[in-house]
DRENDO-1510 file (C-alpha; in Angstrom, 1 decimal, always signed):
<recs>
REC; n; res; u; v; w
REC; 1; UNK; +0.0; +0.0; +0.0 .
REC; 2; UNK; +1.3; +3.5; -1.0 .
REC; 3; UNK; +0.6; +6.3; +1.3 .
REC; 4; UNK; +1.5; +9.9; +0.4 .
REC; 5; UNK; +0.5; +13.5; +1.4 .
REC; 6; UNK; -1.8; +14.4; +2.8 .
REC; 7; UNK; -1.2; +11.5; +5.2 .
REC; 8; UNK; -4.4; +9.9; +6.6 .
REC; 9; UNK; -3.7; +7.0; +8.9 .
REC; 10; UNK; -5.9; +4.7; +11.0 .
REC; 11; UNK; -5.7; +1.4; +12.8 .
REC; 12; UNK; -6.4; -0.5; +9.5 .
REC; 13; UNK; -2.8; +0.4; +8.3 .
REC; 14; UNK; -1.5; -2.7; +6.7 .
REC; 15; UNK; +1.7; -4.6; +7.8 .
REC; 16; UNK; +3.6; -3.3; +4.7 .
REC; 17; UNK; +3.4; +0.2; +3.4 .
REC; 18; UNK; +5.4; +2.6; +1.2 .
REC; 19; UNK; +5.6; +6.1; +2.3 .
REC; 20; UNK; +6.3; +8.8; -0.3 .
REC; 21; UNK; +6.8; +12.5; -0.1 .
REC; 22; UNK; +8.0; +14.6; +3.0 .
REC; 23; UNK; +6.1; +12.8; +6.0 .
REC; 24; UNK; +5.1; +16.4; +6.9 .
REC; 25; UNK; +8.8; +17.1; +7.9 .
REC; 26; UNK; +10.7; +16.6; +11.1 .
REC; 27; UNK; +10.8; +18.5; +14.4 .
REC; 28; UNK; +14.0; +19.6; +16.1 .
REC; 29; UNK; +14.0; +16.4; +18.1 .
REC; 30; UNK; +13.8; +14.2; +15.0 .
REC; 31; UNK; +10.2; +13.2; +15.2 .
REC; 32; UNK; +7.7; +13.0; +12.4 .
REC; 33; UNK; +3.9; +13.1; +13.2 .
REC; 34; UNK; +3.2; +10.5; +10.5 .
REC; 35; UNK; +5.8; +8.1; +11.6 .
REC; 36; UNK; +4.9; +8.5; +15.3 .
REC; 37; UNK; +1.2; +7.9; +14.5 .
REC; 38; UNK; +2.0; +4.7; +12.5 .
REC; 39; UNK; +4.2; +3.6; +15.4 .
REC; 40; UNK; +1.5; +4.2; +18.0 .
REC; 41; UNK; -0.8; +1.6; +16.5 .
REC; 42; UNK; +1.5; -0.8; +18.2 .
REC; 43; UNK; +1.8; -3.4; +15.5 .
REC; 44; UNK; +5.0; -4.4; +13.5 .
REC; 45; UNK; +4.9; -2.6; +10.1 .
REC; 46; UNK; +7.5; -2.8; +7.3 .
REC; 47; UNK; +7.9; +0.6; +5.9 .
REC; 48; UNK; +9.6; +1.3; +2.5 .
REC; 49; UNK; +10.7; +4.9; +2.1 .
REC; 50; UNK; +12.8; +6.9; -0.4 .
REC; 51; UNK; +14.8; +9.0; +2.0 .
REC; 52; UNK; +17.8; +7.9; +4.2 .
REC; 53; UNK; +16.8; +8.4; +7.8 .
REC; 54; UNK; +19.1; +8.7; +10.8 .
REC; 55; UNK; +19.5; +6.1; +13.5 .
REC; 56; UNK; +18.1; +8.6; +16.0 .
REC; 57; UNK; +14.9; +8.9; +14.0 .
REC; 58; UNK; +14.5; +5.1; +13.6 .
REC; 59; UNK; +15.0; +4.6; +17.3 .
REC; 60; UNK; +12.0; +6.7; +18.1 .
REC; 61; UNK; +9.7; +4.4; +16.1 .
REC; 62; UNK; +10.6; +0.9; +17.2 .
REC; 63; UNK; +7.4; -0.8; +15.8 .
REC; 64; UNK; +8.3; +0.3; +12.3 .
REC; 65; UNK; +10.9; -1.5; +10.3 .
REC; 66; UNK; +11.9; +1.3; +7.9 .
REC; 67; UNK; +13.8; +0.2; +4.8 .
REC; 68; UNK; +15.4; +2.8; +2.5 .
REC; 69; UNK; +14.9; +2.1; -1.2 .
REC; 70; UNK; +17.4; +3.7; -3.6 .
REC; 71; UNK; +15.3; +2.5; -6.6 .
REC; 72; UNK; +12.3; +4.3; -5.2 .
REC; 73; UNK; +14.2; +7.5; -4.7 .
REC; 74; UNK; +15.5; +7.3; -8.2 .
REC; 75; UNK; +12.1; +6.7; -9.7 .
REC; 76; UNK; +10.4; +9.5; -7.6 .
REC; 77; UNK; +13.1; +12.2; -7.8 .
REC; 78; UNK; +16.4; +11.5; -9.5 .
REC; 79; UNK; +15.8; +9.9; -12.8 .
REC; 80; UNK; +13.9; +12.7; -14.5 .
REC; 81; UNK; +16.8; +14.4; -16.4 .
REC; 82; UNK; +18.7; +11.4; -17.8 .
REC; 83; UNK; +17.2; +12.1; -21.3 .
REC; 84; UNK; +18.3; +15.6; -21.2 .
REC; 85; UNK; +21.7; +15.9; -23.2 .
REC; 86; UNK; +21.6; +19.3; -24.5 .
REC; 87; UNK; +25.0; +20.6; -23.2 .
REC; 88; UNK; +24.0; +24.3; -23.1 .
REC; 89; UNK; +26.6; +27.0; -22.6 .
REC; 90; UNK; +26.6; +29.3; -19.6 .
REC; 91; UNK; +26.4; +33.1; -20.5 .
REC; 92; UNK; +26.0; +35.0; -17.2 .
REC; 93; UNK; +23.8; +38.1; -17.3 .
REC; 94; UNK; +22.2; +37.8; -13.9 .
REC; 95; UNK; +23.3; +36.9; -10.3 .
REC; 96; UNK; +20.7; +34.3; -9.5 .
REC; 97; UNK; +17.7; +32.3; -10.4 .
REC; 98; UNK; +15.2; +30.5; -8.1 .
REC; 99; UNK; +12.2; +28.5; -9.0 .
REC; 100; UNK; +9.3; +28.3; -6.6 .
REC; 101; UNK; +6.3; +26.1; -7.5 .
REC; 102; UNK; +3.9; +25.4; -4.6 .
REC; 103; UNK; +3.4; +28.0; -1.9 .
REC; 104; UNK; +4.8; +26.2; +1.0 .
REC; 105; UNK; +5.9; +28.2; +4.1 .
REC; 106; UNK; +9.6; +28.0; +3.2 .
REC; 107; UNK; +9.0; +29.2; -0.4 .
REC; 108; UNK; +7.0; +32.1; +0.9 .
REC; 109; UNK; +9.8; +33.0; +3.2 .
REC; 110; UNK; +12.4; +32.5; +0.4 .
REC; 111; UNK; +10.7; +34.6; -2.2 .
REC; 112; UNK; +9.9; +37.4; +0.3 .
REC; 113; UNK; +13.6; +37.5; +1.4 .
REC; 114; UNK; +14.9; +37.4; -2.1 .
REC; 115; UNK; +12.6; +40.3; -3.0 .
REC; 116; UNK; +13.7; +42.3; +0.2 .
REC; 117; UNK; +17.4; +41.7; -0.6 .
REC; 118; UNK; +16.8; +43.0; -4.1 .
REC; 119; UNK; +17.9; +39.5; -5.6 .
REC; 120; UNK; +14.4; +38.4; -7.1 .
REC; 121; UNK; +14.7; +39.2; -10.8 .
REC; 122; UNK; +11.4; +38.3; -12.3 .
REC; 123; UNK; +13.0; +37.6; -15.8 .
REC; 124; UNK; +14.9; +34.7; -14.1 .
REC; 125; UNK; +13.1; +33.5; -11.0 .
REC; 126; UNK; +9.6; +32.1; -10.5 .
REC; 127; UNK; +6.9; +32.4; -7.8 .
REC; 128; UNK; +3.8; +30.4; -8.9 .
REC; 129; UNK; +1.6; +31.5; -5.9 .
REC; 130; UNK; +0.3; +34.5; -4.1 .
REC; 131; UNK; +0.5; +35.3; -0.3 .
REC; 132; UNK; +0.2; +38.2; +2.1 .
REC; 133; UNK; +2.3; +39.9; +4.7 .
REC; 134; UNK; -0.1; +38.5; +7.2 .
REC; 135; UNK; +0.9; +35.1; +6.1 .
REC; 136; UNK; +4.6; +35.9; +6.7 .
REC; 137; UNK; +3.9; +37.3; +10.2 .
REC; 138; UNK; +2.0; +34.1; +11.0 .
REC; 139; UNK; +4.8; +31.8; +9.8 .
REC; 140; UNK; +7.4; +33.7; +11.9 .
REC; 141; UNK; +5.3; +33.2; +15.0 .
REC; 142; UNK; +5.3; +29.5; +14.4 .
REC; 143; UNK; +9.0; +29.1; +13.8 .
REC; 144; UNK; +10.6; +29.0; +17.3 .
REC; 145; UNK; +11.6; +32.6; +17.4 .
REC; 146; UNK; +11.4; +35.1; +20.3 .
REC; 147; UNK; +9.3; +38.1; +19.8 .
REC; 148; UNK; +12.5; +40.2; +19.5 .
REC; 149; UNK; +13.8; +37.7; +16.8 .
REC; 150; UNK; +10.5; +37.9; +14.9 .
REC; 151; UNK; +10.8; +41.7; +14.8 .
REC; 152; UNK; +14.3; +41.4; +13.7 .
REC; 153; UNK; +13.8; +38.8; +10.8 .
REC; 154; UNK; +10.6; +40.6; +9.5 .
REC; 155; UNK; +13.1; +43.3; +8.5 .
REC; 156; UNK; +14.5; +40.9; +6.0 .
REC; 157; UNK; +11.1; +40.1; +4.4 .
REC; 158; UNK; +9.2; +42.2; +1.9 .
REC; 159; UNK; +5.9; +43.9; +2.4 .
REC; 160; UNK; +5.7; +44.8; -1.2 .
REC; 161; UNK; +2.0; +43.9; -1.9 .
REC; 162; UNK; +2.4; +44.2; -5.7 .
REC; 163; UNK; +5.1; +41.4; -5.5 .
REC; 164; UNK; +3.1; +39.3; -3.0 .
REC; 165; UNK; +0.0; +39.4; -5.2 .
REC; 166; UNK; +1.8; +38.6; -8.5 .
REC; 167; UNK; +2.7; +35.3; -10.1 .
REC; 168; UNK; +5.8; +34.7; -12.1 .
REC; 169; UNK; +5.9; +31.4; -13.9 .
REC; 170; UNK; +8.3; +31.4; -17.0 .
REC; 171; UNK; +6.7; +28.1; -18.2 .
REC; 172; UNK; +7.5; +26.5; -14.9 .
REC; 173; UNK; +5.0; +23.7; -14.6 .
REC; 174; UNK; +4.8; +22.1; -11.2 .
REC; 175; UNK; +6.1; +18.5; -11.2 .
REC; 176; UNK; +6.8; +18.4; -14.9 .
REC; 177; UNK; +10.5; +18.3; -14.7 .
REC; 178; UNK; +11.4; +16.9; -18.2 .
REC; 179; UNK; +9.5; +19.8; -19.7 .
REC; 180; UNK; +10.7; +22.5; -17.2 .
REC; 181; UNK; +14.4; +21.7; -17.8 .
REC; 182; UNK; +13.9; +23.0; -21.4 .
REC; 183; UNK; +11.6; +25.8; -20.3 .
REC; 184; UNK; +14.0; +27.2; -17.6 .
REC; 185; UNK; +17.3; +26.3; -19.5 .
REC; 186; UNK; +17.9; +30.0; -20.4 .
REC; 187; UNK; +17.2; +31.2; -16.7 .
REC; 188; UNK; +19.7; +28.6; -15.4 .
REC; 189; UNK; +22.6; +29.2; -17.8 .
REC; 190; UNK; +22.1; +32.9; -17.7 .
REC; 191; UNK; +22.4; +33.0; -13.9 .
REC; 192; UNK; +25.7; +32.7; -11.8 .
REC; 193; UNK; +23.9; +30.9; -8.9 .
REC; 194; UNK; +20.8; +28.7; -8.8 .
REC; 195; UNK; +19.2; +29.2; -5.3 .
REC; 196; UNK; +17.4; +25.8; -5.0 .
REC; 197; UNK; +14.1; +26.0; -3.3 .
REC; 198; UNK; +13.9; +22.6; -1.6 .
REC; 199; UNK; +10.6; +21.0; -0.4 .
REC; 200; UNK; +9.7; +21.9; +3.2 .
REC; 201; UNK; +12.9; +23.8; +4.2 .
REC; 202; UNK; +11.2; +24.5; +7.6 .
REC; 203; UNK; +11.7; +20.9; +8.5 .
REC; 204; UNK; +14.7; +20.0; +10.6 .
REC; 205; UNK; +16.1; +16.9; +8.7 .
REC; 206; UNK; +17.2; +16.7; +5.1 .
REC; 207; UNK; +14.9; +15.9; +2.3 .
REC; 208; UNK; +16.4; +15.4; -1.1 .
REC; 209; UNK; +14.3; +15.9; -4.3 .
REC; 210; UNK; +15.2; +16.5; -7.9 .
REC; 211; UNK; +15.5; +20.4; -7.7 .
REC; 212; UNK; +19.3; +20.7; -7.3 .
REC; 213; UNK; +19.7; +18.5; -10.5 .
REC; 214; UNK; +18.4; +21.4; -12.6 .
REC; 215; UNK; +21.9; +22.9; -12.0 .
REC; 216; UNK; +23.9; +19.7; -12.2 .
REC; 217; UNK; +22.6; +18.8; -15.7 .
REC; 218; UNK; +23.0; +22.4; -17.1 .
REC; 219; UNK; +26.5; +22.5; -15.6 .
REC; 220; UNK; +25.7; +25.3; -13.2 .
REC; 221; UNK; +26.5; +26.4; -9.6 .
REC; 222; UNK; +23.8; +26.0; -6.9 .
REC; 223; UNK; +23.1; +26.6; -3.2 .
REC; 224; UNK; +20.0; +25.2; -1.6 .
REC; 225; UNK; +17.5; +26.7; +0.8 .
REC; 226; UNK; +16.9; +23.3; +2.4 .
REC; 227; UNK; +16.9; +21.7; +5.9 .
REC; 228; UNK; +19.9; +21.9; +8.3 .
REC; 229; UNK; +22.9; +20.0; +6.8 .
REC; 230; UNK; +21.1; +19.4; +3.4 .
REC; 231; UNK; +24.4; +20.0; +1.6 .
REC; 232; UNK; +26.3; +17.7; +3.9 .
REC; 233; UNK; +23.6; +15.0; +3.2 .
REC; 234; UNK; +24.0; +15.0; -0.6 .
REC; 235; UNK; +27.8; +14.9; -0.2 .
REC; 236; UNK; +27.9; +12.1; +2.4 .
REC; 237; UNK; +25.1; +9.9; +1.0 .
REC; 238; UNK; +24.7; +10.8; -2.6 .
REC; 239; UNK; +28.4; +11.4; -3.5 .
REC; 240; UNK; +27.9; +14.8; -5.0 .
REC; 241; UNK; +30.6; +17.5; -4.4 .
REC; 242; UNK; +30.1; +21.0; -2.9 .
REC; 243; UNK; +31.7; +24.1; -4.4 .
REC; 244; UNK; +34.0; +24.8; -1.5 .
REC; 245; UNK; +36.4; +26.9; -3.4 .
REC; 246; UNK; +33.9; +29.8; -3.7 .
REC; 247; UNK; +31.0; +29.3; -1.3 .
REC; 248; UNK; +30.8; +29.4; +2.5 .
REC; 249; UNK; +28.5; +26.7; +3.7 .
REC; 250; UNK; +28.3; +27.7; +7.3 .
REC; 251; UNK; +24.6; +28.6; +6.7 .
REC; 252; UNK; +24.0; +24.9; +6.2 .
REC; 253; UNK; +24.5; +24.2; +10.0 .
REC; 254; UNK; +21.9; +26.8; +11.3 .
REC; 255; UNK; +18.9; +25.1; +12.7 .
REC; 256; UNK; +16.3; +27.8; +12.7 .
REC; 257; UNK; +14.9; +28.1; +9.1 .
REC; 258; UNK; +14.7; +32.0; +9.1 .
REC; 259; UNK; +18.2; +32.5; +10.5 .
REC; 260; UNK; +19.5; +29.9; +7.9 .
REC; 261; UNK; +17.7; +31.7; +5.0 .
REC; 262; UNK; +19.1; +35.1; +6.0 .
REC; 263; UNK; +22.6; +33.7; +6.3 .
REC; 264; UNK; +22.3; +31.9; +3.0 .
REC; 265; UNK; +21.2; +35.2; +1.1 .
REC; 266; UNK; +24.1; +37.1; +2.9 .
REC; 267; UNK; +26.3; +34.5; +1.4 .
REC; 268; UNK; +24.8; +35.0; -2.0 .
REC; 269; UNK; +24.6; +38.8; -2.0 .
REC; 270; UNK; +28.3; +39.4; -1.8 .
REC; 271; UNK; +28.7; +38.2; -5.3 .
REC; 272; UNK; +26.3; +40.8; -6.6 .
REC; 273; UNK; +29.0; +43.5; -6.5 .
REC; 274; UNK; +31.1; +41.4; -9.0 .
REC; 275; UNK; +31.2; +41.8; -12.7 .
REC; 276; UNK; +30.0; +39.1; -15.1 .
REC; 277; UNK; +33.7; +38.5; -15.9 .
REC; 278; UNK; +34.4; +37.9; -12.2 .
REC; 279; UNK; +31.5; +35.4; -12.2 .
REC; 280; UNK; +33.0; +33.6; -15.1 .
REC; 281; UNK; +36.3; +33.4; -13.5 .
REC; 282; UNK; +34.8; +32.0; -10.3 .
REC; 283; UNK; +32.8; +29.5; -12.3 .
REC; 284; UNK; +36.1; +28.2; -13.9 .
REC; 285; UNK; +37.6; +27.8; -10.5 .
REC; 286; UNK; +34.8; +25.2; -9.8 .
REC; 287; UNK; +34.7; +23.7; -13.2 .
REC; 288; UNK; +36.3; +20.4; -12.1 .
REC; 289; UNK; +33.6; +20.0; -9.5 .
REC; 290; UNK; +30.9; +21.1; -11.9 .
REC; 291; UNK; +32.0; +18.3; -14.4 .
REC; 292; UNK; +32.4; +15.8; -11.6 .
REC; 293; UNK; +28.8; +16.4; -10.5 .
REC; 294; UNK; +27.5; +16.2; -14.1 .
REC; 295; UNK; +29.3; +12.9; -14.7 .
REC; 296; UNK; +28.2; +11.5; -11.4 .
REC; 297; UNK; +24.6; +12.1; -12.3 .
REC; 298; UNK; +24.7; +10.8; -15.9 .
REC; 299; UNK; +26.8; +7.8; -15.1 .
REC; 300; UNK; +24.4; +7.0; -12.2 .
REC; 301; UNK; +27.2; +6.6; -9.8 .
REC; 302; UNK; +25.0; +8.2; -7.1 .
REC; 303; UNK; +23.1; +4.9; -7.1 .
REC; 304; UNK; +26.2; +3.0; -6.0 .
REC; 305; UNK; +26.4; +5.4; -3.1 .
REC; 306; UNK; +22.7; +5.0; -2.1 .
REC; 307; UNK; +22.7; +1.4; -2.3 .
REC; 308; UNK; +25.1; +1.3; +0.6 .
REC; 309; UNK; +22.4; +2.5; +2.9 .
REC; 310; UNK; +19.7; -0.2; +2.0 .
REC; 311; UNK; +19.1; -2.7; +4.7 .
</recs>
């Protein structure tokens, strides 16, 4: 039985299930409502899942025998771009692009902050949803911030109602990645950095989808607004390399999602003062890593890494 979001569980849950999607995310103490609820039915359940979970998470749900499936992860998230062999050339005209499909909390925060930092170029980035300043206020109050911190971080988020009420799509079709890669190719190759908008970045445990691969297959540079230690996760478990020569990844260790977002954009913004020639020089500094990640994906060597974590 396959169970996906929105997750509706009851006592009739079978003894073997496959969970897909994000499990509604994880709290700071590594618990998931979905897994905890399944565990509380107090019967042994074999669970197949497409994300690698830590021993700490697994220890909290002893009635669940959770098995990671690399094949399922490949089918759901990683395989979409294997037919793409276009080899476009980069030609930087813009600092960054970022593609934001569904209006999850973290994407509202990211697009709002990009706008406030002056980094949202609507010729290169997408926002396929509308929201209000009141939505943002409500999100901050739910993200484990003190009143003083809420007041501080609100300053880094836009209150531009015209921006909040507009949709910018560029042919970005939600979930249609084989089409999107062609529709967004110009935005990717024309931007120095792709700020990846990962699913549910307000969760506290890494969740890996296909989104960073848009940059890998177009031979670009990316930084991800994901969960804490997201970049460490794709390095340790998937075998992809970081662009350590030019990027400071200290933001990746910050637990709070708003603090992590602001630190990420501070990391990105310093490159805004550079010329396109400077961007190209920095790109060439990381070219070996760019080619490594490209080959790592198309050779499917990432599957060799993932299979080590199947049990």
